[in-house]
N, C-alpha and C positions, 0 to 999 in steps of 0.2 A: 675185956681184953684190949690192950693198946695196939696201935698199928705196928709198932716194932715187934710185938709178940706175934701178930698175924703174919708179918713178913718172915720172921724166923721159922714159924711153923710151915709156911709155904715152901721155903727154901730147903727145909729138912727132907722134903719128899721129892726134890728135884736133883738131877745130875746136871748141874749148871755147867755150861761150856765156856772155855776161854775163847778169845777171838780166833786163834788158830784152829781150835776144834770146831768152831762154828763154820769157818771157811771150809774145813774138811767135810763137815756134814753137808754143806751146800754142794760141794763138788761131787759128793756121793749121791745126790738126788734129793737131799733134804730141802725143806722150804724155810728160808729166812723170812720172817715177817716183821716189818717195821711198823710199830704202833705209835711212833712219835707224831705230834701234831704238825700241821703244815709249816708253821713258822720255823720250827727247828729244822725241818728238812730243807727249807729254803735257805736258812742261815748256814747250815753245815754240810749239806749235800746228802746223798743217799748211797746205800750199798748196792752195787750193780747186781741185778737179778732178784733183789728182795721184793716181796709182795708188800705193797703199802696198804695197810688197813688200820685206820685210826681205831683207838681202843674201844670206843663206844659201838663199833660194828663188828668187833672181832669174832664173837661167838656165832653170829649169823653168817659171816663170810667163811668161817672155817669148819663149821659143822657139816660133814659130808652128807647128812640126811636133810639138810635145810634147802628149801627151794631158792634161797637167796645166797647160796654158797658161791664162793669164787671157783672158777674152773680148776684152780690148783688144789683145791680141797678134795683130793681123790679117794680118801678112805681113812679109816680110823688108825691104820698102821703107819701113816705118813709121819716122817720125822719132821717135826716143826720146831724151829728155834725162834722164839719171840725176842725182840729187843726194843727197848725204849731208849731214852737218852743216856741214862747212867746205870740202868739195871735194877731199878726198884719196882716200878709198875709192871715190868715184864715178868717178874717172878709171880706176882699175883695173877697176871693174865695166863701164864703157863698152867697154873693150877686150875684155873677155870676151864681151859681147854681139856685138861685131863679129866675133869668132871664130865665133859661131853663125850668122853670115850677116846680121845686122842692120846692114848697111853704113852706115846713117845715124845710128847710135847715137853719142852724145857725152855730155858732162856739163856741169854748171853750175859755172863757176869761182867758188869761194868758197862753194859750197853754199847750204844753207838760210839760214845767217847772212847771206850777201851778198844773198839775195832779200829778207830782212826789212829789212836796212839800206837797201836801195834803195826801201823804202816800198811794196813790192808786197803784194797781199792775203795775209793770213794768217788762218786760222780757228783760234781758240783752243778747246781742249777744255774743256768744263765738267766740273768734278769733282762727281760725285754723292755726297752724304753721306747716311748713314742719317738717318731722321726724328729719332732721339733724339740726334743729334750736337750 
């Protein structure tokens, strides 16, 4: 199987959300999860209220039965919307969460870039420079 086929199979089982739908899910108590690596968050900013969990820790932090879970991982019925930069890795991550029993997990079509392009809120990271810079 090629990665394109794996991605298509993953997406076939997801009800992927538009940026507006993801914002609505968050407003309704859903959890947005940003799996982008730090350099992208620093470059582009973050979604207010999103939980930041880099991809390599995702399953441990969101499995409600795991001792290393994030406090936000309250149960298997939690609405989780995963996003990456452009909406590719997040599809695979959402399927992994579903395999853990988070049956309402999905992802944001187009990722952070689609969120930003839709004009939804973004918090920019302030770069702190030393006083002598």
